[in-house]
C-alpha positions in Angstrom: 93.8 4.9 -35.6 95.6 1.5 -36.1 93.4 -1.4 -37.3 93.7 -3.9 -34.4 92.0 -6.7 -36.4 94.6 -6.3 -39.2 97.4 -6.3 -36.6 96.1 -9.5 -35.0 95.9 -11.2 -38.4 99.4 -10.2 -39.2 100.7 -11.4 -35.8 99.1 -14.8 -36.5 100.6 -14.9 -40.0 104.1 -14.1 -38.6 103.9 -16.9 -36.0 102.6 -19.4 -38.6 105.5 -18.5 -40.9 108.0 -19.0 -38.0 106.5 -22.4 -37.4 107.8 -23.3 -40.9 110.7 -21.0 -41.4 113.8 -20.3 -39.2 113.5 -16.6 -39.8 111.2 -14.0 -41.5 111.7 -10.6 -43.0 109.2 -7.8 -43.8 109.4 -8.8 -47.4 108.5 -12.5 -46.7 105.7 -11.4 -44.4 104.3 -9.0 -47.0 104.4 -11.7 -49.7 102.8 -14.4 -47.5 100.0 -11.9 -46.5 99.4 -10.7 -50.1 100.6 -7.2 -49.1 103.2 -4.9 -50.6 106.4 -3.9 -48.6 106.5 -0.7 -50.7 103.0 0.3 -49.7 103.3 2.6 -46.7 100.1 1.4 -45.0 101.0 -2.3 -45.4 104.6 -1.7 -44.2 103.4 0.1 -41.1 100.8 -2.6 -40.3 103.6 -5.3 -40.5 105.9 -3.2 -38.3 103.1 -2.7 -35.7 102.6 -6.5 -35.6 106.3 -7.0 -35.2 106.6 -4.5 -32.4 103.6 -6.1 -30.6 105.1 -9.6 -30.8 108.5 -8.3 -29.5 106.7 -6.7 -26.6 105.1 -10.0 -25.8 108.5 -11.7 -26.0 107.4 -13.9 -28.9 110.0 -12.9 -31.4 113.5 -11.2 -31.4 115.1 -9.2 -34.2 118.5 -10.1 -35.8 120.6 -7.8 -37.9 119.8 -4.2 -38.9 118.5 -2.1 -41.7 117.2 -4.0 -44.8 118.9 -7.2 -43.7 117.0 -7.4 -40.4 115.1 -10.6 -39.8 113.0 -11.9 -37.0 113.2 -15.3 -35.2 111.2 -16.9 -32.5 112.2 -16.0 -28.9 114.1 -18.6 -27.1 111.7 -21.2 -25.7 113.8 -22.6 -23.0 113.7 -20.4 -19.8 116.5 -20.0 -17.4 116.6 -22.8 -14.8 115.0 -21.4 -11.7 116.4 -21.9 -8.2 114.5 -24.2 -5.9 113.1 -21.2 -4.0 111.9 -19.5 -7.2 110.3 -22.8 -8.4 108.5 -23.1 -5.1 107.2 -19.5 -5.3 105.9 -20.1 -8.8 104.1 -23.2 -7.6 105.4 -25.4 -10.5 108.4 -26.2 -12.6 108.9 -26.7 -16.2 108.9 -30.4 -15.6 105.5 -30.1 -13.9 104.2 -28.3 -17.0 105.4 -31.0 -19.3 103.8 -33.6 -17.1 100.5 -31.8 -16.9 100.3 -31.6 -20.8 101.8 -35.1 -21.2 100.3 -36.8 -24.2 98.7 -33.7 -25.5 100.1 -32.6 -28.9 101.0 -28.9 -28.6 101.8 -26.5 -31.5 105.0 -24.4 -31.3 102.8 -21.4 -30.4 101.2 -23.4 -27.5 104.6 -24.4 -26.2 105.7 -20.8 -26.1 102.5 -19.7 -24.4 102.9 -22.5 -21.8 106.3 -21.2 -20.8 104.8 -17.7 -20.5 101.9 -18.6 -18.3 104.1 -20.9 -16.2 106.2 -18.0 -14.9 105.8 -16.7 -11.3 102.7 -14.5 -10.8 104.7 -11.4 -10.0 106.7 -11.8 -13.2 103.6 -11.9 -15.5 102.3 -8.7 -17.0 98.9 -7.5 -15.7 96.2 -7.6 -18.4 92.7 -6.1 -18.6 89.8 -7.2 -20.6 90.5 -6.6 -24.3 87.2 -5.9 -26.1 88.8 -6.3 -29.5 89.4 -10.0 -28.7 85.7 -10.5 -29.1 84.9 -7.6 -31.5 87.6 -8.6 -34.0 86.2 -12.2 -34.3 84.3 -12.5 -37.5 82.0 -15.6 -37.6 82.9 -18.0 -40.4 85.9 -15.9 -41.3 87.9 -16.0 -38.1 88.6 -19.5 -36.8 90.1 -20.8 -33.6 90.1 -24.3 -35.2 91.7 -25.0 -38.5 89.6 -26.6 -41.3 91.5 -29.9 -40.8 90.8 -29.9 -37.1 87.1 -29.2 -37.6 86.9 -32.0 -40.1 88.8 -34.4 -37.8 86.5 -33.5 -34.9 83.4 -34.1 -37.0 84.7 -37.5 -38.1 85.2 -38.7 -34.5 82.2 -36.9 -33.1 79.6 -38.0 -35.7 77.3 -40.7 -34.3 75.6 -41.8 -37.6 75.0 -40.5 -41.1 71.2 -40.5 -40.6 69.8 -37.1 -39.6 67.8 -37.3 -36.4 65.9 -34.6 -34.4 68.2 -32.3 -32.4 69.3 -33.8 -29.1 68.4 -37.4 -30.0 71.8 -38.8 -29.2 72.1 -36.9 -25.9 68.7 -38.2 -24.8 69.8 -41.7 -25.6 72.9 -41.5 -23.4 71.5 -39.1 -20.9 72.1 -41.3 -17.9 75.8 -41.7 -18.8 76.1 -38.0 -19.8 74.7 -36.7 -16.5 77.3 -38.7 -14.5 80.3 -38.1 -16.8 79.9 -34.4 -17.4 78.8 -33.6 -13.9 81.7 -35.4 -12.4 84.4 -34.1 -14.7 83.3 -30.5 -14.7 82.9 -30.5 -10.9 86.3 -32.2 -10.6 87.9 -29.3 -12.6 86.6 -27.0 -9.8 88.3 -29.1 -7.1 85.3 -31.2 -6.2 86.5 -34.4 -4.4 83.6 -36.7 -5.1 84.7 -39.9 -6.9 83.0 -41.1 -10.1 81.1 -43.8 -8.1 80.0 -41.3 -5.4 78.8 -39.0 -8.2 76.8 -41.9 -9.7 75.1 -42.7 -6.4 74.4 -39.0 -5.7 72.8 -38.5 -9.1 70.9 -41.7 -9.3 69.9 -42.2 -5.6 70.3 -38.8 -4.1 72.8 -40.3 -1.7 75.6 -38.0 -0.4 79.1 -39.3 0.2 80.5 -39.8 3.7 82.8 -37.0 4.9 82.1 -34.7 2.0 80.8 -31.2 2.4 77.3 -30.1 1.3 78.6 -27.6 -1.3 80.3 -30.4 -3.3 77.0 -32.4 -3.5 75.2 -29.2 -4.5 77.7 -28.5 -7.3 77.2 -32.0 -8.8 73.4 -31.9 -8.5 73.4 -28.4 -10.1 75.3 -29.8 -13.0 72.7 -32.6 -13.4 69.9 -30.0 -13.5 71.7 -27.8 -16.0 72.6 -30.7 -18.3 68.9 -31.9 -18.3 67.9 -28.4 -19.2 70.3 -28.3 -22.1 68.9 -31.5 -23.5 65.3 -30.4 -23.0 66.1 -27.2 -25.0 67.9 -29.1 -27.8 65.3 -28.3 -30.4 65.8 -24.5 -30.0 67.2 -22.8 -33.0 69.4 -20.3 -31.2 71.6 -20.1 -28.1 69.8 -17.2 -26.4 70.9 -14.9 -23.6 68.1 -16.4 -21.6 69.4 -19.9 -22.1 72.9 -19.0 -21.0 71.6 -17.2 -17.9 69.3 -20.1 -17.1 72.3 -22.5 -17.3 74.2 -20.2 -14.9 71.2 -20.0 -12.6 70.9 -23.8 -12.4 74.7 -24.3 -11.9 74.9 -21.6 -9.2 71.8 -22.6 -7.3 72.5 -22.3 -3.5 76.2 -21.6 -4.1 76.3 -17.8 -4.3 76.4 -15.5 -1.3 73.8 -13.3 -3.1 71.0 -15.4 -4.5 69.9 -12.6 -6.8 73.2 -12.8 -8.7 72.2 -16.3 -10.0 71.4 -16.2 -13.7 72.1 -12.4 -13.9 75.0 -10.6 -15.7 77.1 -9.1 -12.9 77.1 -5.5 -11.9 80.1 -5.8 -9.5 83.8 -6.2 -9.9 85.3 -9.7 -9.8 88.9 -10.9 -9.6 90.7 -14.1 -10.8 92.8 -15.8 -8.2 96.3 -16.8 -9.3 96.1 -14.6 -12.4 97.2 -11.1 -13.4 93.9 -10.8 -15.5 91.5 -8.0 -14.5 88.0 -8.7 -16.0 85.8 -5.8 -17.3 84.2 -3.7 -14.5 81.8 -1.4 -16.4 78.3 -3.1 -16.1 76.9 -1.4 -19.2 79.8 -2.4 -21.3 79.9 -5.9 -19.9 76.2 -6.4 -20.9 77.0 -5.0 -24.4 79.8 -7.5 -24.8 77.6 -10.4 -23.5 75.0 -9.6 -26.1 77.6 -9.3 -28.8 78.9 -12.8 -27.8 75.4 -14.2 -28.2 75.1 -12.6 -31.6 78.4 -13.9 -32.8 78.1 -17.5 -31.4 74.8 -17.9 -33.2 76.3 -16.7 -36.5 79.0 -19.4 -36.4 77.9 -22.4 -38.6 80.4 -25.1 -37.4 79.3 -26.7 -34.1 82.9 -27.3 -33.0 83.9 -23.7 -33.6 80.8 -22.6 -31.8 81.8 -24.9 -28.9 85.4 -23.6 -28.5 84.3 -20.0 -29.1 81.9 -20.4 -26.2 84.4 -22.0 -24.0 87.0 -19.3 -24.6 84.9 -16.1 -24.7 82.5 -16.9 -21.8 85.4 -17.8 -19.6 87.3 -14.7 -20.6 84.3 -12.4 -20.2 83.5 -13.5 -16.7 79.9 -12.3 -17.3 78.7 -13.6 -13.9 79.6 -13.0 -10.3 80.9 -16.6 -10.0 80.5 -20.1 -11.7 81.7 -18.7 -15.0 84.0 -21.7 -16.0 81.3 -24.2 -15.3 78.8 -22.2 -17.3 81.2 -22.0 -20.3 81.8 -25.8 -20.2 78.1 -26.6 -20.4 77.3 -23.9 -22.9 80.2 -25.4 -25.0 78.2 -28.6 -25.2 75.0 -26.9 -26.5 76.1 -26.9 -30.2 77.2 -30.5 -29.9 74.0 -31.7 -28.3 71.9 -29.9 -31.0 74.0 -31.4 -33.8 73.7 -34.9 -32.4 77.5 -35.1 -31.9 79.2 -36.8 -29.0 79.5 -34.5 -26.0 82.6 -32.9 -24.6 82.8 -34.4 -21.1 86.4 -33.2 -20.3 87.4 -36.8 -19.7 90.9 -37.2 -18.3 91.5 -33.4 -18.3 93.7 -32.4 -15.4 92.7 -29.4 -13.3 96.2 -27.8 -13.6 96.3 -28.3 -17.3 92.9 -26.7 -17.7 93.9 -23.7 -15.6 97.1 -23.2 -17.6 95.1 -23.1 -20.9 92.7 -20.5 -19.3 95.6 -18.4 -18.2 96.8 -18.2 -21.8 93.4 -16.8 -22.7 93.1 -14.5 -19.7 96.5 -12.9 -19.7 97.5 -13.1 -23.4 94.2 -13.5 -25.4 95.9 -16.4 -27.0 93.7 -19.5 -27.6 96.4 -21.9 -28.8 96.7 -23.9 -25.5 93.0 -24.0 -25.0 92.6 -25.1 -28.7 95.1 -27.9 -28.4 93.5 -29.0 -25.1 90.0 -28.8 -26.6 91.0 -31.1 -29.5 92.7 -33.6 -27.3 89.8 -33.6 -24.7 87.2 -34.1 -27.4 89.1 -37.1 -28.7 89.1 -38.6 -25.2 85.4 -37.8 -24.7 84.5 -39.2 -28.1 86.3 -42.4 -27.3 84.3 -42.8 -24.1 81.0 -42.6 -26.1 82.1 -44.7 -29.0 80.9 -48.3 -28.7 82.9 -49.2 -31.8 86.2 -47.9 -30.4 85.5 -49.6 -27.1 84.9 -52.9 -28.8 88.1 -52.5 -30.9 90.2 -50.7 -28.4 93.5 -52.2 -27.2 93.6 -53.9 -23.8 94.2 -51.5 -20.8 97.8 -52.1 -19.8 97.1 -51.1 -16.2 94.2 -53.5 -16.0 96.4 -56.3 -17.3 99.2 -55.6 -14.9 96.9 -55.5 -11.8 94.3 -57.9 -13.0 94.6 -60.1 -9.9 94.3 -57.1 -7.5 91.3 -55.8 -9.3 89.7 -59.2 -9.3 90.3 -59.6 -5.5 89.0 -56.2 -4.6 85.8 -56.4 -6.7 85.1 -59.9 -5.5 85.6 -59.0 -1.8 83.2 -56.1 -2.1 80.5 -58.4 -3.5 81.1 -61.2 -1.0 81.2 -58.8 1.9 77.9 -57.2 0.8 79.4 -53.7 1.1 76.5 -51.3 0.9 76.7 -48.6 -1.8 77.5 -45.7 0.5 80.6 -47.5 1.8 82.0 -48.9 -1.5 84.5 -46.1 -2.1 85.9 -46.3 1.4 86.2 -50.1 1.2 88.0 -49.9 -2.2 90.6 -47.6 -0.7 91.0 -49.9 2.4 91.5 -53.0 0.1 93.9 -51.1 -2.1 96.0 -50.3 0.9 96.5 -54.0 1.5 97.8 -54.5 -2.1 101.3 -54.0 -3.4 100.4 -51.0 -5.6 102.9 -48.2 -6.4 101.7 -44.7 -5.3 101.9 -43.3 -8.8 99.4 -45.9 -10.1 97.0 -45.6 -7.2 94.5 -43.0 -8.5 94.3 -44.5 -12.0 93.8 -47.9 -10.5 91.1 -46.6 -8.2 89.2 -45.1 -11.1 89.6 -48.4 -13.0 88.1 -50.3 -10.1 85.2 -47.8 -9.8 84.4 -48.3 -13.4 84.5 -52.1 -13.0 82.0 -51.9 -10.2 79.7 -49.4 -12.0 79.7 -51.8 -15.0 78.7 -54.9 -12.9 75.5 -56.7 -13.8 74.2 -60.3 -13.6 75.7 -61.1 -17.0 79.3 -60.3 -16.2 79.5 -60.9 -12.4 80.7 -64.5 -13.1 84.1 -63.1 -14.0 84.7 -62.5 -10.3 83.7 -66.1 -9.3 80.6 -65.2 -7.4 77.3 -67.0 -7.6 74.2 -65.3 -8.9 72.7 -65.3 -5.4 75.8 -63.6 -3.9 75.7 -60.9 -6.6 72.0 -60.3 -6.1 72.4 -60.0 -2.4 75.1 -57.4 -2.9 73.2 -55.6 -5.6 70.1 -55.2 -3.4 72.2 -53.0 -1.1 73.2 -50.6 -3.8 
């Protein structure tokens, strides 16, 4: 029976070679992989990997016989008609926009084109047990050694060793808001950052928002607090993962008994050709194997990405799997006193594309590149040094007068907390602001208002008594 793990390793080797070389041959592949092209078993293993990559449209052969070589498949797709583009729900330009500013490897770029095709053009894919089983902790790596080192450098808080969870406890108030808002936003939740802050701190629901959205955010708050409370635990246990799911899914599932329990029913993924595992006994076996492997990984960032990828792919629960994977991915970081992964500035469409790469191709390249970028963004949010040394926000500079007028008006009008978001939007409508800058500017104004205190309110030319009168209504 073919060794699937060996085939996977050779496929990765071939793609890595093609990132550096215009073409590869069996001889070059054998030399790079410390194999012999004259050895029958090695040659067959290389050929199996080549056939697999051809079937996935990742490579194409050129020439014949002993002169045959392999090159990367063409990255540029045929230009779709307007009707085809509409059916697919996106265009190549949209894909470039959604990953704008995110450095993608050649492999990720090819994968992005694959998952961006129309749903009926993508190949159906079932759960591949070998994707989990072939992963060998501390031998297999989703992140390169350079990436892990880079993430550690930007994620480390201080050189002094502290009890597990110390940093997360110190920033808990900020973490509860940031992670609850961003993770909920990736599920389509429409609460703004300021509305999320008021809900978490005051229990105040936003006007014209449904109860399920508030429940989702409050569930995140409870689950994050649970993770921080359990920071001194030595292992990520099955009980802890199920508990995180139970807290995240509270009052959101049709069957309350499914909360915190590995599923026994079939589930489907909307907008994907991926079909998750159906056999309950096998699913439980894979879940337990995941727990065993994640605890064997020594690097916290590799643990984090492994959790994000494998828990999402496994779909171990009836629903709320992506939220669970995002919070479990933070457990190793919290315990190592590293800055958390808050998914700051991650676009919902971008996140979905990265997941489709995992679901339909068991390819982690897009998710890996997004993970590295997202962690950099999150780390910047929590770095006081970088905030102090950061460059001026160009949007804030451009619309400085508009921001000043809006914040000042909200204070002088004594707008109560539950009406602030609505009033920001009303005031923005009266300003000459381009549509494409609207949401970014709205977020910026929200952050200005959240950061207001008696020491900086003078920037908006309001008297202390005026600020206190407004503050008392928040």
